[in-house]
N, C-alpha and C positions, 0 to 999 in steps of 0.2 A: 540215355541218361548216364552221367559220369558216376564212377564209383565214389564212395565216401572219401577214400584217400586222395583221389584226384581233385575232389572239391576242396579238401584241406590244403593241398599244394597250391591250387589256383588262388584261393583266398589269401594264403600266406604271401604269394608272389605279389598280388595287387596291394596288400597291406603295406609291404615294404616299399613298393613303388610310390604310393601316395605319401607315405610318411617321409621318405627321403626327398621327394620333390617339394613337399611343404617346407622342409628344412632349407632347401635351396632358395625358395621364394622368401622365406623369413630372413635369410642372409642378404638377399637383395634389398629387402625393406630396411634392414639394419644399416647397410652401406648407404642407401639413399638418405636415411635419417641422419646419419653422421655427417654426410655431405651437406644436407640442409642446415644442420646445427652449426657447423663451423664456417659457413659462408655468410656473406652479408645477405640476409634473408630476403629483404624486399627488392634488392637490386638484381639478384641472381635467380631466385626461385620463382617460377611462374605458377599460375593456378593449375595449368595442365599437369605440371610435375607433381603438385600436391594431390591432384585427382589420380594420377598414376600410382602414387604411394598408397592412397586409399584403396584402389582396386587391387593392388598387390597384397595388401593386408587382408582384404576380403577373400582373395584367392587362396592365401595361406590358411585362413580359417576354414574355407570349404574343403581344402585338401586334407587338413587335419581331422575334420569331422567325418569325412569319408573313410579315412584310415581307421578311425575309431569304430566306425560302423563295421568295416571288414574285420576288425579285431574281435568285435562282439560276435559276429557270425562265426568266426574261426573258433572262438571259445565254446560256443554252443555245439559246433560240429565235433570238437574234441571231447566234449562232455558226453555226447551220444556214443562215441566210440568207446569210451571208458566204461559205460554201463553194460553189464552183461544182458544179453537179450534172452528173456525167459519165454519159452513156448507157452502159448495159452492153453489152458485146460479146456477140454471139451465138456459140455454140460452133462453128458452121460457119465463121465468119469467122476464128476463132483457128486452126482447122486449115488454112485456106487460107494464112494468114500463115506458119505453121510449115513448110508444104510448099515455099514459095518459096526 
């Protein structure tokens, strides 16, 4: 099992990979969208190119959702490291404190 710090580094790495790759895919969608907008749409653009644009948009959505999931896990891990860990009291110690 990895230590907590190694898990935080691992999730940070994958968060940035997914987030940056989703930006690259969104840039591709933007370039294709501009190309489709400024060309004679019916003569140049085929149905397969529109399908590719749709798939790229879905891929960007998937990558962004995965990045947000990793970010959520990362925040939870950082929250657990920020909390001080209190040792549990033994039942006998509680009884002794109550008797005093």
